[in-house]
N, C-alpha and C positions, 0 to 999 in steps of 0.2 A: 326297774331293771337291775340296779345295783343290789337291792335287797335279795332279789331272786338269784343273782349271780353268787352272792355270798352264801346263800343257802346251799347251792350245789357244790361250791368249792370246799366248804368246811366239812362236807360229807365225803371223806376220802374213798377212792374207788380204784385201787390198784388192780389191774387186770387179773393177776394171778391169785388174788384173794377173793374167792367166789362169794364168801359171806359179805365182804365189803361191797362187792358189786351188787349183791342183792339188796343191801341197805341203801345204796345209791339209787337203785331202781325204784325203791319205795319213795324216795324224795323226789326224783324226776317225775314219777307217776302222779304224785300229789300236786306238784307244781303245774304239770301239764293239764291235769283235770281242772284246776282252778281257772286256767286260761281258755281251755277248749270246751269245757262244760261237761265232759264225760270222762270216766276213767279209761285207761288203755287196756288192751288185751295184753296179758302178761304171759310171755312165752319163755319157758325154761328148757334149755337144750344142754344136756350133759352138765348141768349145774350152773350154766351161765344164763343170766336173766336179761331178756330183751323185752322191749315195749313197743306196741303198735296201736295207733289210732286210725280208724278207717271211717270215712264219711261218704256214704253213698257208693257209687261206682268210681273208683279212683282214676283220675286222668293225670295227676301229678304226684310224685313221690318226694317227700322231704326226708332226707337221710342224715343221721348223725349217730354219735356214740357217746356213752357216758363213762366208759372206763378210761383210765389214765395210765401212764407209765410210772407214776410216782409211788414208791413203796409206802406202806402204811407208816405213819409217824412223820411224814414229810411236812405236815403243818407246823411242827415244832421248829423246824429250821427255815421254812418258807411260809410264814403265816399270811392269812388273808389280809390285804391292806389296800387302801385307796389313797394315794398321795399325789398331789399335783396332776390330777387327771389321769393317773395310771393305776390300774388295778393289777394286783399280783396275788399269786397263790398257786398251789399245785393243780395243774389242769385248767387254769383260767383261760388260757389261749387255745389249748388243744384238749377238748373243744367245748368247755362248759359255757363259755360266752355265746357260742353259736347256738346252743340249745335255748338259752334265754332269748336271744334275738328271734329265733324261730317261733317260740311260744307267743311273744308279744306281737310279732308280725301277724300271726294267724288270728290272735284275739282282736286285731283291728279290722278284720274282714267282715263284711255283712253276712257272708255265708261260707261254710267250710265244705260244702258239697263238692265232691270230686277230688278230695285230698286224702292222701295216706301219709301218715307220719310214722317213721320207723327209727327207733333209738336202740342201737345194739350195745352189747356189753363185752365184746371181745375184739374190737377193731385193732387195738394196739398189739395184739398177739396173733394176728393173721386171719381173724374172722372165720375160724374153722367151724364154729357152731352156728354162725349167722349167715353164711354165704347162701345157703338154699333159701333162707327166709328173705334175704335181700333180692335175690333173683326172682323169687315168686312174687314179691311186691312190685318189682319194676316191670315185670313182663307185660302187664296190661296198661302201662302208663305211657303218655306221650312225652313226658319229660321227667327228669330227676334233678332236683336241686340239692347239692351236698353242702351241709353247714360246717364243713371243716374250715379251719382258720385260713385267712387270705395269705397270699404270698407277700413279698416285700412291698411296702408302700400301699398295701391294700389291694393289690392286683388279684383279679379273679384267676382261677386256675383252669385254663382251657385245654391243657394237655398234661398227662401224667405218664411216666414210664410204667410199663408192665414189669412184673417181678417174677423171677424164678429162683428157687432155692434148691441146692443139691448137696448131698453128702456123698463124697467119693470114698469108698472103703477099699483099701488095698490089703489083700490077704497074702501074707508071705509065709515064712517058716522060721521058728525060733531056733537058736543055737547059742552055745557059749561064745561070747564075743572075744574071749582070750584064747581058749583052747582050740576051737574049731569053727571059726566064723564062716569058713568056706562051705560048711554044711547047712548054713542058713540061707534064707531068701529075705533080703533086707527090705521090709515094707517102707521104711523111712526114706530110703534112696528112691524107691519107686514113686513115693508121694512127692518128693522134691522135683523129680522130673515131670510129674503131672502138673505141678504148680507152674513150672516154666512154660509148659504147653498151654496152660490156661491163660497165662499172661499174654500170649500171642493170639489167643482166640478172638478177643474183642476186635483187634485190628483186622483179622480175617473177616469177621462178621461185617464190620463197617465197610470194608472194601467190596464185599460180595453184595450186600443189601443196599448200600448207598442211601441210607436215610439221612435227612439233613441234620438229625439230632443223634448223637452217638450212643451206641450200645456199650455197656460196661460189664466186664466179667471179673469179679474180684474174689480171690481166695481169702477167706477170713480166719476161721478157727482151724488150727492144725494140731493134731495129736498123733503121737507114735510111741511105740515101745511100752515095756512094763518094768524094766529094770536096767540099771546102767551097765550091767555086764552081760546083757542078752541081746542078740540080734532081734530087732523088732519084727514080731510076727504079724502085726496089724498096724495100719495107719489110717487116719481119716482126715479128709480135707473138706471143709464146708465152703460152698461157693455162692456168692450173692450175684445175681444177674439182673440188670436193668435194661429194658429194651423200649425203643420208641414206637415200634410197630409189631403187629402180629407176625409178619413175615420174618422179622429179626428174631422174635422169640422162638419160632419154629426152627429157624436155621441153627441157633445156638443149641437148642434142645437136641437136635439130630447130631450136631458135632460132638457134644459131650457124651452122648450115648454111644458114639462110635469110637471113643478114646480107648486105647489099650496101653497097658504097662509095657515099657521097653526093658524091664528087668526080667531076665529069664526065670520062669516059674511063678512069678507074681500074678495074682488074679485080681482084676478090678471089678468092683460092684458099684453100680450107680443107683443111688436112691434119690427120691424127690423129683422135682420137675417144675413146670410153670405153676404159679400160684394165682397171680392176678394178671388178666390181660391188660394191654395198654389202653389208656383213655386217649384215643387219638384226636387231634385237633378238629377233624371233621365232625366229631360227635358234639362239639360245643359251639361251632361257628355261628349257627343261627341263633341259639339262645344268648350268646354273648352280644350279638348285634342288637337283639331285642332289649337286652338289659341296658345297653348303652343308650338307646333311645328313651327307655323309661327313666333312666337316671337324669337325662336331660330334661324330660318332662317334669320330673319331680324337683328340679332345681338342685340336684346333687352334683358333686364333683364328677368330672369325666372319669370313666372307668379305664383301667389298663388291664392287660392280661399277661399271664406267665405260663411257661411250660416248666414243670418241676420233676425232679427225679424220684421223689417219694410217691408211694402209692396210697390209695384210699379205697373205701368201699365203692366210690364212684367208678373205679375201674371195672367192677363187676357189672354195674348197670350199663356202662358204655359197651362192654363186651357183649351184652345181649342185643345191642342195637338201639337201646333207649337213649335219645339225646340227653346229654348230661352236662351240667355246669357246676363246677366245683369252686371251693374257696369263698363261698358266700358268707362265711362266719365272721369271726372277730378280726379286727385290724389291730396289729400289735407285733409280737415277735418272741423269740426265745423258746420255741416249742421244745419240750423235753430238757430244758437247760435251766440253770440257776436264775437267768434273767427273764424267764417267761412272764409276759405281761400283755395287757390289753389297753388300748387307747379308749378311754371312757367316752369321749366325745363322738366316737364313731358308732356306738351301739345303736342309737336311734336311726341315723341315716341308713345303716345296713338293714335294720328291720323294715324300714320304709321301702327300700329297694326290693327286698324279698316279698313283701306284701304285694307290691305292684307286679312282680313277675308271676306270682301265683295267680293273681286275678287275670292276668293276660292269658295264661295257659288254660285256666278252667272255665272261662266265660264262654 
């Protein structure tokens, strides 16, 4: 397993470098073929390379991705290493170790009938080219197991917030800021007032929807103006929204689309919207219970669960109504950060748990 993990990690696969993603797909395809016995279907959408193995009529989908957030050349500063039982390297935790665990788990099964494996190449940048493929693959399945890394302490992820992304564009009017500012319409002031309104939107959403887990509405990137002596004619505010329920996602979407600028003459344009639906706890409850019983049967440590704010492709499968259990991948930490790492001793137990789960669902 460590040899396979090294093979994947040293093949860098930064999401934005499509050639690198294609090279990574070659390596993942060859490794998967060695363990599963057949090469995958290679699917390229808008230059992004995805891989799919299908065995008979699928009843369970195993879902992962091979792209990472690490820019090309990161191996020079974050080299592959295994020291004192800890494996390190770009993408080792998110989520190349999950792919290795998946391949080894499946290789241990007496039959792969009823299994679909999908490894996408653009999860880290929003899954724009793979969403239709994910939904097509999950639509016919009774369960989806997501090989994303676990939560703290190895917890399985039984709930994920849904995500929405907006770009609020304020259209004003330029004027000389010294000679005749009164002839302009200041888009920056309008944007500032929108930011204050957005800050209160999450509180309103939580009071209205009353989920036990809070919605967040966060203005992030803000830009305005073109010159220091000109009234800004345009301003943009990017907004990151995280919601625990579909009801909250719809409420926030309606509220944002109903916003108007309070600066006379300024016009507001709303771009974007919901991206990933929430993975609500009800989607995972039964699968987590079964996983706990199987872990006990296999002599593995008791399982714990976590609800997390980050989204994954499991949000799409849960949004379709397919029961989904996430976080079945590596145990470790530091995703996207300098201390990204995997606990080597957990690779085999996690693979054993996945193998038992797949057998339970497909038999």
